[in-house]
N, C-alpha and C positions, 0 to 999 in steps of 0.2 A: 504494500501503501502505500508506505512513504517512497519508493522509488517513484512510482508510477507521480506523485505529488512533484518530485524535483523536476522531472520529467518535462513536465508539464509549465513549472517555472522558468526553466531553462528555456524552453520554448518561448516564453512570452517576453522574455527579455533578447530573446535574440528578433523576435517580433520588432520589437519597441528599436532595438534597434535600428534595422535595416527603417523603419520609418521617418528616425529620424537622420539619420543618412541619406536617404530621399529627399525630406525638405531642405536639407542643409544646400543639397546638388542644387536643387530648382531656386533655391534663393542667391546662390554662387551664379547660378545662370541668367537671374533675374538682373542681381545688378552689373553683370559683364553686360547684356545688351544696352540696361540703362546708360553707362558711361563709355560703351566702345562704341556699340550700336554692331560692329561687326568686327571680325578677324584682321581687316585692312585695318578699319577705326583703332582698333589696340595695337595692331604694326606699328602704327606714326605715332603710338606714346611709347616706347621704348626706346633707352636708349643701344643701339644695336655696335656701337662698338666698344662701351664699356659690358655689355653679352659676349661678343670677338673676344676681349682680352681675358675674361674666366673661361671662355671655354677651353683657348687655349692654354693658359696657364693649371685651370684645375681638370676640365675634363667636360662632356656635356651634360652628366648629373649637378654638377656645380651650376653651369650654367640656365639650368631649367630651374634651379633651385632660388639661383639669382631673379632669374623674370619674375618667379612667384613671391621671393620677398617683398619685391619694389610693387608687383602689382599682385596681391592677397585674395584681388574675387577671380584672379585666372586658374582654370582647373589647370590639372596636369597635363591631362590631354592637349589643352591649347599652350599649355608652356612647352612642353615636349614639341610640337609641330611648329612653331615659332623657332625654335634652336636647331629644328634639322633644315629648316625652311631658309636659317638664315647663312646668305654667301658668307665664303669661308676667307 
């Protein structure tokens, strides 16, 4: 009986975490749209020379992290796309 209750509680917690994550992602998308409008609008707000420098010194992961630190409403996917498309 107790094992079933623990499983039920764990499932409830997992669902709550998923719902909270989905809400955060939707909020981030809304802020991104309001602030930049599009990926091109976002691209125009980033300092490409700074990100290139980070990329040269420390690699792609550090460059993605630098983009997200400078623009916290940007998703990991968008930051990675920016770094991947940044001319060397």
